[in-house]
N, C-alpha and C positions, 0 to 999 in steps of 0.2 A: 250205720250206713256210711258208705265210702263214696268218694268221687273218683271219676276216671282220672288216671294220672296225666293223660295228655288228650288233645282233641280226639274224639272217637264217636263215630256216628252210626245210627241204625234204624230198621223198620220190620215189625212182625205183625202186620195186619194183612187182610186179604189183598189189598192193593197198596203199594208204596210208590214214592216218587224217587226215581233214580238220578244219576249224575247229570244227564242231559234233560231232565224234566220229564222223562218217560216213566209212566206208571209200571210197576213190576208186580207180578203175582207172587204171593208167599208160597214157599215150599209146602206141598200137600193141600193147596187150595183145590177145590173140586172144579173140574171142567164141566159145567152144567149151566142150565138156563140159556141165556142168549150169548154165551161165549162161542165165537165163531172164528175159525182160522182160514176160511175159504175152502173151495172145492177142489184143490189141486191134487189131493191124495198123497202128499208127501208124508212119510212117517216122521212125526216130530218127537215122539217119545211116549212114555207111560205116565199117567197121572190119575188121581181119583176122578171118577166120572159120575159120582152120585150113588146113593144107595149103599155106600160103604165098600164099593168095589173099585179096583184099579183097572184101567183099560188102555189100549193103544189109541193115541190121539193123532189124527191126520189133518192136513191142511196145506196152506201155501207157505207159511212161516210161523215161528212161535210168537209172533205179535198178532193179537186178535183184532177184531173189527173195531174195538174201542181204543186201540192204540196201546193196550197193556201188553208188556213183554212177559212171556211165560218161560223164558230160558231156564231160570233157576227152579221152576216148579216141575220140570219134566225129569223123568228117570230113564236110564238106558234100557232097563229090562223090567218085566212084570214083577219078578222077584224083588228087585230093588225098590220098586214102588210099594209093594205090599209090606216089605220089612220096614221101610221108613214111615209109611203113612198108616199102617194098621189096616183094619178091615171095617172101620166106621167112618162116617163123614167127619171131616175135621171141623171143629167148632172154635169160634173165637169168643172169649169171655165178654167182649164188648158189643156183641151183635144181637142182643136180646132186649134192647130198650134201656132206659136210664134207671130202672128200679134196681134195688139191691136184694130182692127176694131170692134165696137160694133155690135153684131149680133142680139140681142134681149134679152128677159127674159126667163129663163128656171128654172125648179124645181131642186134644188141642195140638196135635202134631207129633209129639214124642212121648206122651204120657196122658194119664187121665187126671183132670183137675176139676175143681168146683166151678160150675157155671151159674152165674147169677143174672137176673134180669126180671122182666115183667111177665113173660110167658114163654113157652117153648117155641112159639112162632118167632122166627128171626126177623131182622130188619128188612128182608126181601120178601116177607110173606110166606116163607116155607116153614112148616111145622117139623121141628127136629126132635119130637118126643121119642121117636124110636132109637135115638142115639144119645139120650140123656138117661142116666141110671141112678138108682137110689144110693149106691155105695161105690167107692173107688174100686173095690175088688170086683164087683159086677161089671164095671166098665172095662177093667183090665181083661177079664175073662172073655168078654165079647169082642173087644176092639183090638187087642194085641195078639201076636202069634201064640200058638198053643203052649209055649213054654212059660207063658205068663208075662212076657214083655219082649221088647226088642232085644236081640242078643247083646250082652255085654253092657258096657258103660253107655248111658244115654244122656245126651245134652238136649234140653228143650229150647224152643225158640224163646228168647227173652221177652218178657211182658212188662208194661203194655206195648213196648216197641216204639215209644214216642220220646223224642229229644226234649229236654227241658224239665223232665220229671225223673224220679227214681225208677229204675228198671230192675227187675228180678231175673237172675240167671239161676236155673235149677239143673243139677246133675243128678240122675237116678242110677240105681244099681251099682253104686260104689261099695267098697268094703266098709262096714261100720267102723267109724273112727278114723278112716283113712284120709290122707291128704290128696287133694285134687288140684292140679294146675289148670287154669283157664288161659288158653292161648288165642291170640287174635292175629289176623293178617291185615296189616294196615301200612300204607306207604308213609313213613315218617323218618327222615334221616337222623333225628335226634333221639329216637327210641331204639335201643339195641336189639337187633334180630338174634334169635337163638340158632346156633348151628346144631344143637341137639337138646333134648329135653333134660333139664337138670335132674340128676338122680336116676335117669333112664338112658344110659349110653347106648347108642345104636337105634333108639326108638325114633321113628320118623312120623310126621303128621302130614296130611294131604292139604296143607295150605301153604301159601307163599310167604316167605320171610316171617315166620311166626315170632310173636312177641308175647312176653308174659304179662297178662293183665292182672292176675291175682292168684293167690293160693287159698283154698278153702278146705274145711274139714267136714267129712260126712258124719251125720248123726247115726244113731243106732239103727235107723231104718234104711241106711244106705243112701240117704238124700243129702246133698250138699247144696247150699244156697248162698249166693252173693247178691247183695243189693247195692247198686251204685248209681249216683246221679249222672245223667247224660246232659251236658250243657245244651242250651236251646239253640245255639248258633251252629251246632255240629250236625248239619242236615245234608243228606244227599250221597254219601259214600257207601258203596257196597263193600261189606267186609265178610270175612269168614271167621268162625269161632269153633274151637275144638277143645275138649277136655282130656286130660291125661291123669290117670290114677297112678300115684308114685309107687305104691307097694307092689302092684302087679305090672306096672308100665302098660296097662291096657289103654287103648285110645277110643274115644267116643266117635259117634257120627259127627260130620261137619255140618254146622248150621250156616247158611249163606243168607244175608239179609241187608237191608238198606234202611238206615234211620230216617225218619221224617219228622 
């Protein structure tokens, strides 16, 4: 296990607390239940709307009636939403009670992972049994695009997304045995920003002032994992994270999150 080299903050739960104390919705959180953006009819973007489908969200602003900001949870197009969020409801591994009973595999934002808890009924009283599968392959086949996964290198939302504990960063679809750089966007004058990705001249990433967090190697299944301690006092900054595979110079999706 490693510790972050400098202060680095984050959040990967359904709702997180941002810089000004405003709650923020996690990418791929479903717009369902009592989430309300007002009756103005302004097109806010595309997001999961329950039942495993993405849809156009309208309202007055991306801040809902509870004061939660959905800026980072909206996508510009329907295709972008379906590619990023799959075709199943996004589940959080901590939303099914305090039990450790393995329930099955569910889509957690960028891949299928084991879901544990007390029952398939989540903490909001919604039964998610239709989106929990017996095997990861069954989950992949149902929840991800027809090619078996999101195209190319996939970076998952770090879990549990809580400062003060160890967090796990997972990259999927890498070349077996290949090296993968994890880059973060964070404003720190003492941490050198990269002008290009080392080993991949000319490769650009869609985050500001990228900094190298660590380099990890993928296993035979194309899965690369980094586990690092996030200090408890590093709370509130919104950061972006991206992965780059060095052998192919392919770039993953960008994960935007705020540690709490």
